[in-house]
N, C-alpha and C positions, 0 to 999 in steps of 0.2 A: 176581392179575395186574392187575386194575383198580386195586387199592390201590397196587401198585408204580408204575404209570403216574402215578397221582395224586401220589404222593410226589415222583417225578422232576419233574413239572410245578411243584410248589410250590418245589422247589429251583432249577429252571431260571429261573423267572420273575424272581426278584430278580437272578440273575446276568445275564440278558438285559438287564434294566433298567439294571444297573450298566455293562455293556459299552456300551449305547446312550448312556448319559450321558457315558462316557469318550470315545466316538467323537464325540459332539456337541461336547464341550469341546476336543478335540484335532484334530478333522478340519478340512479346508479349508472355509472359509466357516462355521465354527461360529457359531451365534447365542447370545450370552451369555444366561444365565438372566434372564428378565423384561425383556429388551430389546425395544423397540418394533420390530416387523418393518418398518414403513414410516416411518422417521425423517422428521420434517418434514412429516407430513401426506400429502395426495394427491400424485400425480405432477404434476398441473397446478400445485399450489402449490410443490412443490420446483423444478420447471422455472422458474417465475416468480421464486422467490427466487434461484436460481442466476444467471439472466439479468440481473436487476436489480442484484444485488450485483456481478457482474462489470462491468457497464456503469458502475456508480457508482465502483468502484475505478479503472477505466481513466480515467474523466472526472476524478477527483480527482488521479490521477497527472499528467495533462496540465495540470490547473489549477496544481498545485504547480510543475511544470516551467516553466510560463509566468510564474508569479510570480517564480521564481528568475531567469529570463532578463530580466524587467523590472527587477529589482533590479540586475543586472549592467549593463544598458543605462543605468540611471539614474546609476550610478557613472561610466560612460564619458562620458555626456552632461555631467555636472558637471565632469569634467576638461577636456573640450573647451570648455565655456563659460568656464572659468577661462583657458584658453589664448587664447580669443577676446578676452577683455578685455585681456590682455597685448599681443597682436598689434595690436589696434585702437589701443592707445596708441602703439605703435611706428610704425605706418603713419601715424597722425595726426601724429606728430612730423616725419616726412619731408614730409608735405604742408604742415605749418605752416612749416617751414624754407623750402621752395620758394616759398611765398606771400610770406614776409617778404623774402627776398633775391633772389628770382627764380632760375630754374634757370641755373646757370653752364654755358655750353657747354664741351664737351671741348676744342675748338680754342682758345678763349680761355684756358682754364686751362693748356694746354700752352705757348702762346705766352708766357705770363707767366713761364715758367721762365728763370732767368738763367744756368744752367750745364747741361751735358749730364746730369750726375748728378741735378739737380733735375728735369729733363725726364722721366727714367726713373722717378724716385720719384713724380712727379705722375701719370704714366700708370698706374702700378700702383695708386695710391690711388683714381683715378677708376674703375678697373675693379672694385676691391673695393667701393666705394660703390654702383656700379651693381648688382653681384651681391647686395649686402646688401639694398638697397631692393627689388630684384626678388624676392628670396627671401621677404621679409616680406609683400609683397603676395600672393605665391603661397600662402604658408602661411595667410594670413588667409582666402583664398578656399577653400582645402581644409578649413580648420577649420569654416567656415560650412556647407560641404556635409556634413561629418561630423555636425555638430549636427542638420542637417535630416534626414539618414538615421536618426540615433538616435531622433529624435522620431517619425518614421514607424514605426520598429520598435516603439517603446513603445506607440504607438496600436494597432498590430497585435496586440501581446500583450494589451492591454486588451480588444480585441474577442474574442480567443481565450478569455480568462477569462470574459467574459460568456457566451460560447457554452457552455463547460463547466459553468458554474453552472446554466445553463438545462437542460442534459442531466441534471445531478444532481437538480434539482428534479423533472424529469419522471420519472426512475427512482424517486424517492422516492414520488411519487404512485402509480406502477404497483405498487411493493412494498406500499404501504398497501392498495391495492385488492385485491391478491392475498391479503394477510393478513387481510382483513376477515372471511373465513369462520371464522377460528380466533382472531381477536384482537378485544378490546373497546377497544383504544386504547393510548396510551402508558403506560409504567409506570416505576417508580423505578430498576430495575436492581439491581445488587449492589455491595457494597464489601468492603473487607478484603483486597484482593489483595496477594500477596507483592510487595515493592518491587523484586525482581530483574527486570531487563529482559532479554528474549529476544535472543539473537544473531540478527541479521537473516538471513533465508533468501536464497540467491543470486537475483539479478535479471538481466535483460538489460541491455545497455549504456544503453538508453534509459529504464531504470527499470521496464519492464513485467515481468510474470511470465512465465517461459518455460513453454511447454506441456509437460506431463509425463504419463506413463502409469504404470500399476500395475506397476512394474518392479523394486522392491526388496523384499526379504523383510520381512514384517510380524513384528516380535518378539513381538507379542501373540497371534498365531494362526499357522497354517501357510500363510497366504495371502500376498498382496502388497499393497503400498501405494506411493504416489508418494514420490519423494525429499523433496518439500516436506512431506508429511504425516509422514514419519519425522523430519524436522528438528523439526517442531512437537512431536511426541511426546517427543523427546529433550530439547528445551528445557523442556517442561512438567515433566518428571521432574527435570531439573537444578535447576529452581526450587523443588523440594521436594514436588511433587504426585505421590506415588508409590503411590497406591492402585491397585487393579486397573483395567486398561484392556483394551478389545477394539476392534480397528479393522476389519479386513477381514471382510466377510460376502458369500457368493455368493448367498444368497437375498434376496428382496425387491428393492427398487429404491433410488434415491437415490445418495448418494456412497459408501456402504460398499462396494458391489460394484466401484466404480471405484478403491477404495483411497484415497479422499479424505475419509474421516471416521473419527472415533474416539469411543467412548463411555467416559466416565470414571466409575466407580462412586463414589458418595458414601460408602457404608459401607466399613468397614475390611476386611471379609471378602469383598468382591466384590458383585455385583449381588444385591439383595434386593427381594422383591416388597412393599415398604412405603415409605411416604413418609419421607424423611430428616428427622430432627429433631436438636436439640442440636448436638453436635460435628460430626455428619455434615452437617447443614445448613450450618454455618459453613464446613466444608471445601468444599462445593459452591459456596457464595457466593463464597469467595475464589478458587477455581479459575475460575469463570465470569468474574469481574471481571478476573482476570489475562489470560485469553485475549482479552478485549476490549481491555484496555490495550495488548496486544502484537499486536493484529490486523494492523496495517500492517507490522510486522516479520516476521510469520509467513506472511501471505497467507490470513487467515481470511475465509471467506464468510459464515458466520453461526454463532451459538451459541444453544443452547436449554437452559434450566435453570429448574426450579421454576415452571412455568406462565408463563415469559417467554421471548421470543426476541429476540436482538440481530441486527440487520441493519445493515450500514455506512451505508445510506441513511436508515434510520428510527430508529436507536438501539434502546433496549429498548422492547418492546411486550408487552402481555398475550398469553398464548398458552394455548389449551385443546386438549387431546387428547380421547381417548375416556373419560377419567376414571380410568384405572388409573395407578399410579405410573410405569410405563414410558411410557405415552402422554402423560402430563402432564409427564414428565421431572422428577419429584420424587425419583427414586432414582439418577439419573445425569445428568452434563453431556454434551451432544452437541456435538461440534465438527466443522463442515464446512469443508473447505479449498478454496482457489481451484485 
């Protein structure tokens, strides 16, 4: 009897382990093998990275918008100043003529008419001259006011740009301070990215990113992700990066449970508990560089790969986890989305 129970246990244990593995891989919030449970370090660090990245992205959007408006205002001002030159010449001619010959009164001009037809013609001519001269003076005055307003608007945009540059500098310092616990300073980053550019994700009319929830099915698990994360995943795969990916996870913290992060394995067969080398390292380098190159199009918050982290305010910096391939991100590229 005891021997029969022992045999059943030996049979059941592998089966239970297999079923658990299948459930882990297919169930909601499945954690991929060897993935770091707490992507991006401590909660305090992740919160700081998210806050500073969002503030940097928003400040950059405002800065870019201000530069665009300043450029448009510059074109308008140049056109107004050209018109000012023309109007100044025309009004100057009117003034010069009046100075040379004196202003001929309407009465004298009409009395000088020798026929009724000439009287009517002179009356019409006088009216046209008065309207013309008055219009030129009015247009000159309006053009001067337009130029003044354009210059004021340009000055306002310059002040706005200085403000946003200061915000970006502040957020960079805050991000660097937050990263100090896991970073030893700036690093070289990665190259070799696919030259394909991602199709931009939808934005609000003012250029900002719309708020999104975990509302669409995650094709990599049975969980959910945001529409912007799905867009980034699809664009990444369309660019040729088609190795195993896992996005949603219910366990742990960070962006994965919010549907705003994906892990891209470096190895061809999925996540492996080893540091990528050779072709796998080259693949990860190219993928990380591609995400950074398309960060503004996709809405990327930060990227972690091979002991380095990219933040929009700091660029690539050295990054250290707990020493395992998963913690140091040497076996997968982590992508966090806005």
